[in-house]
N, C-alpha and C positions, 0 to 999 in steps of 0.2 A: 528462406529458412533465418528463425530469429536470430540476434546477433546481437553482440556487446558494440556500442558503438563507441562512446567516449565517458572520461568522466570529468566532470567540472566542476571549479570551486566557486563561480562568480558571474552574474549575469552576459559579462562582457566574452565569455567562451562557451558561454549555451550554445548551440544548434539555431542555425539564424534561417528559418524556410517555412511551409505554412501545414506542415505535418503533426495531424492531430495527436494530444497526448494525455493518457492517462498517469496517476500518478499513484504509488506506494508508498504510505506514512503508518508507520507504528512504534511504538516503544523498540526499542532496542531487545533483538534476540528472540522476535516475536515468529521468525519465518520468514521474512520476506523475498529472501536470495531464493530460500529452497520453493516457492513460490512462482518466483520464474522462471525458473528450472524447468518447475514443473509444466507450465503452461508451452515451456518451447519444447521440452520432451526431449531435453538435452542440457549440458551443464552450462549457463552461458554465465552465470552469478556465479561470482565468489562466494562461500557462507564459511561462517566463524563459528567457533562456538564459542566463542570470550564477544559479549555484550559490546557497544560502542566501538564497531571496527568501523563501520562508514562513515567517511566524515566529510562524502562530496556527496556531489549530483551524478547517480550515475543513470546515462541514457543507452536502449536497449532497441533495436527494431525491429517490431513485428511486423513488417508487410503494411499493413495498411493502417496502421497506425504504430506509435512510440512509446515504449512503456518507459517509465521513467522512476527510478528508486532514488527516495528520499532518506537522506542521513535518521538514525532514529531520535524521535523525543522523548526526555527522560534520562535514564541514567547514559553518561557517555562515558570515553577514554579521554584523558588529557589534563591539561593545564585549565584554568579559570577561563583564561586570553582562548583558549582553543573553544572549549565550550560556547563561548559567547558566538564566536566566528560562524561555528556549525550551526547554532540560531537562526543566525542570520543571514546564513546561506537558505535555510528548510523558508524563512521568513519572507526572503528577497524571491524565492521562485514561486511562492503561491499568489506573493502578489502582486508581481511583474508580468510574468509567463501567461501571455496571450496564447498560445498554444491547449494550454490545459483547457480539459475539457472532461474529464471524472476524476474525482479523488476514490481510493479506495485505500481505508482504513484499516490498517491490520492489527487485529489483537489476537494474544495466549484464550483462546476458549475455556479453561480453566484457571486462567488471574485476570479478570477487570480490574484495572484499578480507577484509579479517582481520576486521573492523569488521561487515561482514554475516557473518562464520562466528559471532563471537561473538554476534550480537543473534538469530539463527536460533534457536542453542542456547538462550540466554534464554525468545524466545517459544515454544519447544517445550514448554519447561519451566514454564509461565505457564499457556498457551493449547490448550484442545483441537483447536481450528479452527485451526490456522495453515498457513497458504499460502506458499509463493514464484511470486513474477511476474520469471522470467526476459524483460525486455525488451530489445528493439534487436537483435533476431535479422537484421532485415535488412542488418546491415555482413558476413555468410558464409553459408554454404551451412548449409541448415535441417539435410542428413545430418552437418556438422562438429559443430551442437550437440546431436544426436540421439546422435550416435556417445558424445558425453560424457557423457548422461545419467545414467549410471549412477554415474558419477566426482564427477559436479555433486551428486548426491543423495547420496554417500558424505559430502561433503566439507562439504554444510551441512546435514547430519545430520537428512535427510526422506525421506520417503517418496516414491518415483518421481509416485504419483496424486497428490502435492500438490506438484507442482512443474510452474510451468506457463511455455512458451516463448512469444512475442508479439513481432508488432512493432507497437505504439499509432502509429505514423507512417504504417507499411502497412496497416492492421487487420487483419494476418496474426496467424490465433487468438483474436480478442475473442472470436468466436462460443461459443469454447469455454469462454474465462474468464466469459462468461455466462453457461453452462449447469455450469459451476459454484458460480460464486453462487448460484442458485436451484436445484441441486441441495441446497446445505449450509443453505439458508434453509427447505427443506420439511425437514429435519432436525429445525423447532424444532416443526412441526404434529404430528410423529407421536407 
């Protein structure tokens, strides 16, 4: 049964084992917690209507892997010092975590920003297993998103098979996301 393990503010308090980790990262308020809850099929992550609430690294046990929710990039609540601390937590995790196997960048399907594009380029250059989840597709018809898929892939510089359209709120394509996660994990066993 998937469950929350702990929150951590620095690498000294990370979990020290060999479990494979998949990481969710994205701008604040793109629905990362809602996606985690949809994958778990229960509420294990706290979601907030206020952007910038996640300021720690959150670890979730999904049995065969651990899902890690990083603070949102971009807008964040708090002082300059708090923002710098959170930025350094993100950087520390991405650069030092040896358990990290794949990054799932979560974006709002209706508002892809220049910062999302910059981060996508950064992840493409640094990580072999980088996927983009476009959440909140319940706002328009699926054909609207399907027709823009090629354009979005070009904009984010990502291959079509690494782009996933979902609505975590309505659980649209959550099974597809689950399949991509498990197919990615199978590569480790090869």
